[in-house]
C-alpha positions as CSV (number, residue, x, y, z in Angstrom):
1,M,-2.4,-13.5,-15.9
2,N,-0.7,-11.4,-13.4
3,P,0.1,-7.8,-14.1
4,K,3.6,-6.4,-14.3
5,G,5.1,-5.7,-11.1
6,S,3.1,-8.3,-9.1
7,D,4.2,-10.0,-6.1
8,T,5.1,-13.3,-7.4
9,K,8.7,-14.5,-8.4
10,M,10.9,-12.7,-6.1
11,S,14.5,-13.4,-7.0
12,F,16.8,-15.2,-4.5
13,K,18.9,-12.4,-4.4
14,R,16.6,-10.0,-3.5
15,Q,15.0,-12.0,-0.9
16,A,18.5,-12.5,0.6
17,L,19.3,-8.6,0.3
18,I,16.1,-7.8,2.3
19,M,16.7,-10.6,4.9
20,V,20.2,-9.9,5.6
21,G,19.9,-6.0,5.5
22,N,16.8,-6.0,8.0
23,A,18.6,-8.2,10.3
24,L,21.5,-6.1,10.4
25,I,19.0,-3.1,10.8
26,G,17.5,-5.0,13.7
27,L,20.7,-5.5,15.4
28,F,21.5,-1.9,14.7
29,T,18.4,-1.0,16.5
30,C,19.2,-3.1,19.4
31,Y,22.8,-1.7,19.8
32,L,21.7,1.8,19.1
33,Y,19.0,2.0,21.8
34,L,21.4,0.2,24.4
35,Y,23.9,2.7,23.7
36,F,21.5,5.7,23.8
37,W,20.1,4.2,27.1
38,I,23.7,3.8,28.7
39,A,24.8,7.1,27.4
40,F,21.8,9.2,28.7
41,S,20.0,7.3,31.4
42,F,21.8,4.4,32.9
43,N,20.6,4.8,36.1
44,G,16.9,5.4,35.2
45,S,14.5,3.2,33.4
46,I,15.5,1.6,30.3
47,I,12.5,3.3,28.6
48,S,13.5,7.0,28.4
49,I,13.1,9.9,25.9
50,E,16.6,9.4,24.7
51,A,16.3,5.7,24.0
52,L,12.8,6.0,22.3
53,V,14.7,8.7,19.9
54,S,17.0,5.9,18.8
55,L,14.1,3.9,17.9
56,L,12.7,6.7,15.7
57,I,16.2,6.9,13.9
58,S,16.3,3.1,13.5
59,L,12.7,3.2,12.0
60,L,13.9,5.7,9.4
61,V,16.9,3.7,8.5
62,F,14.3,0.7,8.1
63,G,12.1,2.5,5.8
64,V,14.4,4.0,3.7
65,F,16.5,1.0,3.2
66,N,13.3,-0.9,2.2
67,A,11.6,1.5,0.0
68,L,15.0,1.6,-2.0
69,V,15.1,-2.5,-2.1
70,V,11.6,-3.6,-2.2
71,K,10.4,-1.6,-5.1
72,E,8.1,-3.9,-7.2
73,H,7.6,-6.9,-4.7
74,K,5.5,-4.4,-2.2
75,K,3.7,-7.0,-0.5
76,V,5.8,-10.0,-0.3
77,G,9.1,-7.9,0.2
78,W,7.7,-5.7,3.2
79,I,6.4,-8.9,4.7
80,Y,9.9,-10.3,4.5
81,A,11.5,-7.1,5.9
82,L,9.1,-6.5,8.8
83,T,9.4,-10.6,9.8
84,T,13.0,-10.3,9.6
85,Y,13.7,-6.9,11.6
86,I,10.9,-8.0,14.2
87,G,12.3,-11.6,14.5
88,T,15.9,-10.1,14.8
89,I,15.0,-7.9,17.9
90,A,13.0,-10.3,19.5
91,L,15.9,-12.8,19.1
92,F,18.1,-10.0,20.3
93,I,15.8,-9.3,23.2
94,L,15.8,-13.1,24.3
95,I,19.3,-13.6,24.1
96,F,20.0,-10.6,26.0
97,S,17.6,-11.6,28.8
98,V,18.9,-15.2,29.2
99,S,22.5,-14.1,29.7
């Protein structure tokens, strides 16, 4: 019924790898952004060119990692990847702003 390589039946190990990997990449993104901001423009605005370069580096890592891991489960895998990545960053920002 479904063609080979469809988005059904992703293994639990693959889901876990995608979610844990993207959560770590999300944390890496936040800490790298803060590092670039502190290192290059701490007294200035939190939005700077140097800090935005860190986002490009993180997005490159995100894209390469998921291109290697997601493979045949493209739709479901990228949805897991993107929601985990964005959710981790949002949770970090929430915790960072509250504390």
